[in-house]
Every structure is written in C-alpha cells, then in structure tokens.
N, C-alpha and C positions, 0 to 999 in steps of 0.2 A: 461362525458370525454373520451376524443379520443384517439386513440392509430394508430398511421401511421405503416403501415407493407405492404411489398410486397406481391404478390402474392407465390412467392417462399415461404416464410415466412408458407402463413397459408395453400396451397397444397402441391405440391410434394414433395417438400427439407424437410419440417419439420412437416407439415398436422397440422399446428396449431390450423384451424377452426375445424377441425374433433375432433379431442383432447381436445378444449376448453381449451387451454393453453397459458399462458403468460409466457412471458421466462426472467428470470432475470440476466441481466449482470452484471459481472464483471466489474468494472472502467477501467479498463487498453484497454477494448474492445470498449469503448465510442470515441465520434469523437473529442470531448475535452481533449488536452494533459494535462488541467490542471484539470481534473475533480479528485476529491478526495483530493486535494493537501491542508495538510496541512505544517503550518510552524513551525516548530520546532524551540525550543533552548535548550541550554545545559549552568545550573547554577546549582553550585553546591559546596560541601566544600570537604576536601583533598579526603575521604571517597570514597565517589561517583567518585570523577574523577579517583583516583587510582584503582578503582574496575573497571571501565571503558574501564583502560589499562589492565586488568589483562580478562577481559574476550577477549579482541582484540588481547592477547596473547594465548586464548584458540582459536579464530576460526581460527587467523592463521594457528596456528600449527595443526590444523586439514586439513586444506588448505594445507599447503605443504605436511601433510603424503600422501593425497591424489595426489597432485601432482607427487610423489615419485615413484608412481606402475601405474599412467598413460601415455600414450607411446606419444600420441600427443593432444588428446582432450580435450579444453581447459578449465577452471576449469569456473563454472557459477557461479551466486550470489548465486543461491538457494544451491549452495553444501557448504555456509557457515553455520554451524550449530548454530545458534543464540538461541536455545534453550537449550543448553549442557551447563552442569555445571562440574566442577571439579571433584565432586564426582561419577559421570558418567562415567570416564574414566575409562579403562574397566579392568587395571589390578593396583597393588599397585605399581610395578614397572614403568608404565605409569606416575601415579600420583607423583611418587619423580620426574621421568623425567622432568614433566611440573613446580613443584615447582622449581625445578633448575634455568628452564626456566626464570619464574618471578625474581626469585633472581637474577640471572645476568641481566638481563634487566634492574632491580629499583636499582642495585647497583652503574649504570651510575650516578654520580654527576650532570651531567647538567641534566638528566630526573626528577629529584627531584627538582630541580630550576625551571621547565618546568611544573610541578605535582603543586606546589606551586604558580606560575604566574596564572593558570586556576581555581585554587580554591580561591584566593583573587581577581578575575579581576574583577569589578564592572559590566560589559558589558555583556548582555546576546550573548552567543557564539550562533553564526548562523550555519546553516548546512554547508553553503559554508570555516565560518571562521575555525570548524572546521575539515573539510577537510582538510585543509591548514596544519593544527596543524600534524593532524594522518599521515597525509606525510612526514611532516617533520621527523617524527619519525618510520615510516615505516621499512625505511633501517638496523636500529638497530635492529629494532625488527624480522627481517628476518633474519638479519647476527645470533642475538642469535640463533634463533629457530636452525638455520643450524649449527651453534657449538654445542649445544647439541645436537641431533640428532649423529653430529658424534662420538660423544664420546661413548653414548648406543648403534649405529647401529654398532659400531666397522670399521665406514670409512674408508677412507684415507683423513689424514689431510688437509685442506686448504694450499698452498703452500706456503711458508713465501714470503708473499708481501705486501705495504704498506695499512693500511687500512684508511679510513676518519679517521678523528681527531672527532667524534661522539658527546664527552662529549665538546668541545669549539663548534662548529655545535650547541647545544642545549643551551648554555649560549649565543650565538652571538642571536640567534633566541629569545632568553626570553628580553636581553635589548630591539632588535629592536620594540617587541612588546608594551613593556614599555614606547616607545618611541611616539607609536600610538593615537594621539587623536579621538572620536568618531568622525567617516564622511566615506562616500564614499569614498570618492577620497582616504584617507589614506588605506580601505581595498583593492581597486585595486591595487594601488603602493605593499603593500607586495604581492600581489598574483602574480604581476609579478618577484618580488625578489624572492620568496621562490621558484617558478616555475622554472625558472633556475636557481638556487643553488640544490635543489632535483634532476633536469635532470642530471647534471653535475656527484654528489655524487653516484647519480646511477648506469650513466656510469664505476665512481671509483667502486663501489663494486662490479659489473658485473667481472671485471679482478681476484676476487676473491671465485667467487660462481660460481660452474662446471654447466652452464648452456649446459645443453646435451639434450631437449628437450624445443618443444616451450612452454609448460605450462607454466615453471618457466619464463620466463618472463611476462607472461600475469600476474601470483602471485605477483611480485615486481612493474609490472606499475598500474594492475588495481586494487588490493584489496583494497586498502583503502575509494575509491567512491562506491566499490561494499559490501563493509562491511555498510556503513552508507545506503546504498537503503535498506540493509535486516534488522538493528538493531532496523529501527523504528517500525515494525511489532511485537515488543515485547511491543508497546503499545495498540493499539486497533485489534479487531477480523475485518476477512475482510469483507465487505459491499458487495450487489449485489442491482441493480435498475430496476423497470420498470418505464418507461417514458412514460407519457400520456400529451396531450397538452389542453388548455380551448377552444380551437378555431379549427375548421378544415376548412377554408377559406381561411389564409393564402399561395397565390400561391409559396411563397418561400419553405414555409415549405413541400407542397406539393412537390414541386422540387426536395430538401433536402432527405427530409424521407419517402416522397410516390413513392420513385425512378423514378424519372421523371415524374411524374402526372400518373405513369402507375399501380401504387399499389393500396392498398386502405386504407380505416380509419374504424376502428371497434369504434362504440357508444355505452359504457356502462353507463348502470343507477349505480347512488349509493346513500348510506345513509348518513346520518349525525351522526359523534360522535365527542363525544368534540371539538367543533365548527370545526370539519375539514370534506370534501367528505370522505368515507370510501364506500369499497368493501371485501367482503367475499372470502377468494380464499383457497383451501384445498391443504395443505404443512403438511409437520413433524411437529410433534406437539409434541412428545417424543419416546422413545426408549424403547424394552423389550427386553427379552431374541432373540427371534426369528426376532429383526431387527426393523426397526422403524415404528412408531404409526403414521399411517397421519389423517389428521380431518379440517374442516374447522376452519380458523381463520381473525380474523377482519385485515385488514391492513388499515391507514391512507396513504390518497393523501396528500403529502405535498408542497407548493408553492418553488420552484427555487426562492434563493435570489440571485439577480443581482449584483454583488459587484466583486471590485477589492480587496478586503480586504479578508484576508482567515484567518483562528484560528491561534494563538499564542499560541503554547503547550510546558511546563515545561519538554521535554524528562524524566527527574530522577524521575519527581511525575508521571508521565503517565504509568509507565509501568504497565499496566495491567494485561499483560497474563501469566503472571506466579505465580503458588501456592505464596502463602505468604513466606511460611518457605524457598522457593528458592530466592525469592524478598529478603529479609532479608541477607540469607547468601551470594548470590549473588555480591547483589547492595551496600545494606544498613548498614552493619556490615564489617569492614576491622579483616586480619588476626589479629591484636592485640586486637578485642573486641570491639573496638570504633564502637559507632551507630553513622549516617548521621542525620544529623537536616531535611535530606530530607523525613526521615522518621517519622516525627512529627505528619501528620496526622489522623496514627495510635493510636496515643496515648490514646483517648478516641471516644465513641461513636458519639456524633453529629461532631466533625472529621470527623472521616473516612465516616460519612452523606453526607456534605458539599462536601466531594472528591469525593464521588460517584456520584452527581448530579451533577457538575462540568465535572466530565471528560467524563459521557455519553452525555452529550449538547452538549461538544467537537466534540464526536464522531458521533453521529446525524448531526452537521451542516455541515460537513465537505463532504456530502454527496447533500447537496442541495444547495449549491454556484456555479455559474458560472459566467466569466466577466462580465462585463456590453457589451460587444461584441453580447452576445447573447439575451438579452433583449427583443427581440421582439419573440421569441419563446414562453413567457410565460407556461412556461412547468410545470408540478408536476410531482409526482414522489412516488412509491410507493417504500417503504427500506425492505430487507430481510436480514435477519443476525443471528447469533449466535454464542457464545464465545469456542464453541467447534465442530468449523470447520463442521458443519453437513450439510455445503452446496458447500465443493469443487470442487464436481462431480453435471457440469453443468446438470446431466438429474433429480437432485431432486432442482433444479431453476426452473425446467417446472413446474408450479402452475396453477392449476386448478380452473375454474369459473365456477358457475350458469349458466344454460342457458338460465335464465329466464334475467340474469344482461345485457347479451348482447341482446340494446335495435335496433341497429339497423347498416348499412352497407352503408359506402359512396362509389361508387366507382371512382378513377381518371378521369382526361381529357381523358386518354390515356390508360386505362386497356382495354385490350384486351377483346372483347367477349365470346370467348371460355371459358377464367378467370370466369369471368362473369357468363355463364353456370354452369360453375364447382361449385361456391361458390352458385348458387340459389338451385342448387340440392341437397347440402349438409344442407342447411338451411333448405329446404322443408324436407329432412328428419327427422333432429333434432325436428321442429316442430312439425310432426306429434306423433313422440315418446315422448315428451314433452305435445302433446293434446296443442300447441300455435296457436293461431290463427292472431296473431297480430302482425306480424315482416315488418319494414320497410327498402323499400333500397332507397337509395341516388344517383343520379349525379352532381358530380362537375361539374360546367362549368363558364363561364364568364358571369355575367348580368348586362346587357345596362344602366338597372334603379339602381344597386347599384355604378357600377365604378367600379366594384373589380369582385374578384369570390364569388358565389355564389352555393346553393345546392340544387336541386329541388329534391321532391317524384318521383319514377318513379315507375312501375308494369313492372312486368320480367314474 
C-alpha cells in the first residue's frame, strides 16, 4: 500500500518519518469539496416538524443573545448551539422567556398551516427545499424573539410601523407548495419566487429592527443556511481519514499528491483481516483518570467507491449523537406528550439492532465515496472515528506505525538530493535501532520499455 507525502511533511515541517506518523485529516481539508457528503432528507410527522422549529427557535434565540453583546464580529456557524436543549437554559426566568417565544411563534395561524403541510407532504424534503421553508419563516422567528427580548430586558419598544403580514405570507406559501408537482423545474421556479419574496420582506422587517451592529444583518440573512449546515452534526460523529494508493507509477498522481514529483512515496506492508488489507497503528484505545490510554489497533483499508450517487439519509431517524432521554424529550415527544412515529425503531431490540446496522453503514460509506471524476486514483483509505470526539485535537490524529511495516521508500523524479540524504540518514538510524538490514529505496523514472512511469531499485 502506497502513501504519497511531501518532503516537508516527512522532514522539517512535521517530521513524520522520524516519528513514524500517519496523519488522519479532517474531511474539510481534503481536496474534493464533495468529501463526506451525505444527501439528507426530512420526512416526518407533526411532532418532529414542530420540534424542529422549536430547536430552530432555541438556536436562533441564543445567537440573537450573542449578537446583542458582540460589537462588530459576525456570528459563526459553530456559534449555533445545536446540542443545547431547553432544560439547560440557565434560569427559570430564561426558560419562561423561551416558552413565551415558542407560544408567540406558534400562535400564528399561518405557521400551523405550514407545519401541517410539512407533516403531510408525500415528498422527501431535501436540504435545498428545507432552506426555502426555513427562510420563509425566519423573519417571523427573528421578529418574535426580538419582541419577547424587549419585554424581558425592558428595552425600548419598536416604533409603530406596519409589519409584514406574516400569517398571510405563510398561507400563500402553503398554497404555492400544494400546486407544485414533483420535479426539478418546479423547485427551481419556487426557489426564485420565494428568494425574491424573502428579500422584499427582509427589507420591510429591517425598518422595525434596530440594526445598529453589523452582526444583526448576518443573523437575519445567513442564519437559516448556517443552521442547516450545523444541524446535520446531530446525526453522525466526525471522522478522519488517511489516504493511500494501490499503485505508485501514475505520473498524474505524483504531480498532484507528490508535490510535482518532488515528494516521496512510502510503501507499507499490510496483513489481511476480514478480506481487507490491514495495518496496526498506535492510537487512543481508552481513558483513565490520568488521561488517554494508547495502544495498537488494527485498521482496515477500504477501497473508494467511485460514484455520482451519495447516501440518502433520513435526518429525523438518524439523530445519533444525542443521549436517548434528550432525543426523546427534544425531538420525538411534543409538549403534549405525543410520541413521533420516527421513534418506532426504539420499540424492540430487533428494530434497534436493524437501525444501528443501517446507521453505521451510512456513516462509514460517506467516507469512502468520491465522484467518478477521481476514479483513476484507485485510492484506499483508513478511517479514524470516535463517538465522544476523542480526535478533535489534530495531535491525537497522528498515529504511529511499526517501523517493520514501512517496507520501502520511492523517490519522485524531482526529489532533491539533499532530501534523499536526510531520509537515508533517518532510515539508517532506525534500521540500526530495530536491528533491521532489509530496507529498500526506489527511484521513480520514465520507463521506455513500459511507455510510462516505472520505479527502479537503487543503492544510496
């Protein structure tokens, strides 16, 4: 198994060769913006849809509170407290204020018609469509929060001007959605329609809201999209990958991943486990009072599935990062004690086991799918993950391999001589320390006989 690295990674910048490290990258740092993409959809009954909007109000209220005390700095998506629940609000008065916000928001007749539409829609609602729905409701949610904040914090009342007719807006929205047939063209049309409508109503709403700080406008205009980007983190834990290749003789791969042929390629020995190639790496294997416990664990290589189809995941049935009591309170049971059908999988052990199997299959698969455009890479990966955010710190994602598993090093066609000598010196020292005599070096070069790049064993 082959791993391309720059000489900066191996030597001066990160010293990976001396430390025998394999770094596991977060998905966002990889070169394909579609890495880790999951095709979420929203489909459920009235209980989960109303709880989604309560959660939206809770997160928006917290961001509004933050914006009220920050002078100019714009809120960031990570400022949205998606794991917070109402029970964790700091005081009884704060909880009462939030309940009033919810009561005021849901007393709008149009909102309830909107909820009924969402709960009875036969269509799986995509992220793009949900963004339109939330954007349509956002100004009313924002206005409601500001209104209740003014009451509790004894702020100056809003000057008397005409407000947008929110109820009528929601009713017209529902009527329009009912007329839409299932089809991409219809969604495009309504996206344009509601985009223009939202802009106009946003400008009207700004007349009644004291926008004295730049961050207020960010909350008004950017929150729905930021919320959707964050809320999916309730489903699956973060995952980190280390990338390898089946082959080291592709000139384009050397150009892209081997720093324009100036880098090197590490060749690793592998074992076989469960029909896959495998390697042992040292990582966090447990915890004790003094801190993490480190030990060797077997990691399986998995081939990338090159496809233009991504996993389709039911959001309401995939909220896997919350404790079960919170999941029930916040998402699956409403204020009147009604239980959502989305929680039916919790009813017996067999259903739970089936859910768990599908949940982890969907989780794993998202790290091993790339678009067909990348299929010439023939990539394989190792996956590092934990349900308790063990690997958030990048230092914990530097895993150590056994030196005997590093079989050889291949130099690129443009690797500098001085870098080759530094690498040779490190390997000689390690061979001596490990009583090893059989380490090989190769040079990548064009092979006239093959009509392509090849590698030749060399003596340094």
